[in-house]
C-alpha positions as CSV (number, residue, x, y, z in Angstrom):
1,M,48.3,-32.9,-168.9
2,I,46.5,-29.9,-170.9
3,G,50.6,-27.8,-170.5
4,A,52.1,-30.7,-172.2
5,G,49.4,-30.7,-174.9
6,S,49.7,-27.4,-175.3
7,F,53.5,-27.3,-175.5
8,L,53.0,-30.5,-178.1
9,G,50.1,-28.0,-180.2
10,G,53.0,-25.2,-180.3
11,M,55.7,-26.8,-181.5
12,F,53.8,-28.9,-184.2
13,R,51.7,-25.1,-185.2
14,Y,55.4,-23.4,-185.3
15,G,56.8,-26.4,-188.0
16,L,53.7,-27.1,-189.9
17,A,53.3,-23.5,-190.8
18,Q,56.4,-22.7,-191.8
19,F,57.0,-26.0,-193.7
20,V,53.5,-25.0,-195.6
21,Q,55.1,-20.8,-195.8
22,F,58.3,-22.3,-197.1
23,K,56.8,-24.8,-199.7
24,V,54.3,-21.8,-200.9
25,M,57.0,-19.3,-201.2
26,S,54.1,-16.6,-200.9
27,A,53.3,-13.3,-199.0
28,F,50.0,-14.9,-198.1
29,P,50.0,-16.6,-194.9
30,W,49.3,-19.7,-196.5
31,G,50.9,-21.6,-193.0
32,T,48.9,-20.2,-190.7
33,L,45.7,-20.7,-192.5
34,T,46.6,-24.2,-193.0
35,V,46.7,-24.6,-189.4
36,N,43.9,-23.0,-188.3
37,I,41.6,-25.1,-190.5
38,L,43.5,-28.1,-189.5
39,G,42.8,-26.9,-186.0
40,C,39.6,-26.7,-186.9
41,L,38.9,-30.2,-189.2
42,L,40.6,-32.1,-185.7
43,I,38.5,-30.2,-183.0
44,G,35.7,-31.1,-184.5
45,I,36.9,-34.7,-184.5
46,V,38.0,-34.5,-181.2
47,Y,34.2,-32.9,-180.0
48,G,32.6,-35.5,-182.0
49,L,34.7,-38.8,-180.8
50,T,33.2,-37.1,-177.2
51,D,30.0,-36.6,-178.3
52,R,29.4,-40.4,-179.1
53,G,31.4,-41.6,-175.9
54,S,34.4,-42.6,-177.7
55,I,37.3,-40.6,-175.8
56,T,36.7,-39.9,-172.6
57,Q,36.5,-36.0,-170.7
58,E,40.4,-36.4,-169.9
59,A,41.3,-37.2,-173.3
60,R,38.8,-34.2,-174.8
61,L,40.6,-31.8,-172.2
62,F,44.5,-33.1,-173.8
63,L,43.6,-33.0,-177.5
64,A,40.8,-30.0,-177.4
65,T,42.1,-27.7,-175.2
66,G,45.8,-28.9,-174.8
67,V,46.8,-30.0,-178.2
68,L,44.6,-27.8,-180.4
69,G,45.0,-25.0,-178.1
70,G,48.5,-24.7,-178.3
71,F,48.6,-25.6,-181.8
72,T,45.7,-23.1,-182.6
73,T,42.5,-20.9,-180.6
74,Y,40.4,-20.9,-183.9
75,S,39.8,-23.8,-183.8
76,A,38.4,-23.3,-180.1
77,F,36.8,-20.7,-182.0
78,S,34.7,-22.6,-183.9
79,V,33.8,-25.6,-181.6
80,E,32.3,-22.7,-180.1
81,M,30.5,-21.0,-183.2
82,L,29.3,-24.6,-184.0
83,G,28.0,-25.0,-180.4
84,L,26.1,-21.8,-180.9
85,L,24.5,-22.8,-184.5
86,R,23.3,-26.4,-182.8
87,D,21.5,-24.8,-180.1
88,G,19.6,-22.1,-183.0
89,Q,21.6,-18.8,-181.4
90,F,22.0,-17.4,-184.7
91,W,22.4,-13.6,-183.5
92,S,24.6,-15.0,-181.0
93,L,26.6,-16.4,-183.2
94,G,26.9,-13.7,-185.7
95,A,27.3,-11.4,-182.9
96,Y,30.0,-13.7,-181.7
97,A,31.9,-14.2,-184.7
98,S,32.0,-10.4,-185.9
99,T,33.2,-9.3,-182.3
100,T,35.9,-11.9,-182.3
101,V,37.4,-10.8,-185.7
102,L,37.0,-7.2,-185.5
103,I,37.7,-6.7,-182.0
104,G,40.7,-9.6,-182.3
105,L,41.7,-6.7,-185.3
106,A,41.2,-3.5,-183.6
107,A,43.1,-5.2,-180.1
108,T,45.5,-6.1,-182.3
109,F,46.4,-2.9,-183.9
110,V,46.1,-1.0,-180.8
111,G,48.6,-3.4,-179.1
112,N,51.3,-3.0,-182.4
113,S,50.3,1.0,-181.9
114,I,51.4,0.6,-178.3
115,T,54.6,-0.8,-179.1
116,K,55.4,2.0,-181.2
117,L,54.7,4.8,-178.9
118,F,58.4,3.6,-176.8
């Protein structure tokens, strides 16, 4: 179910990002930004419904890990940060957020640079 959800989320991500980017016609990545923010909103709803007992753990796995994981991994990042915030782990929250962004950017740069070597 996670794989099927991921497939659906990935297809929806591509379609929505392309649609938004085409409509806006800008160099700024509005399509990706839209997907990331929408994914955060939706994962918040899924986890809120799970906390209330309104959806099962299986449905949460399909929706959050599968569909939204395929839609955007940024949604998982944001819900993990929310958990750290709720638990009062402010140092961990700051470290996780800054490390993810900075190391992620560095890793992307290194990966891109490696492709130029061959």
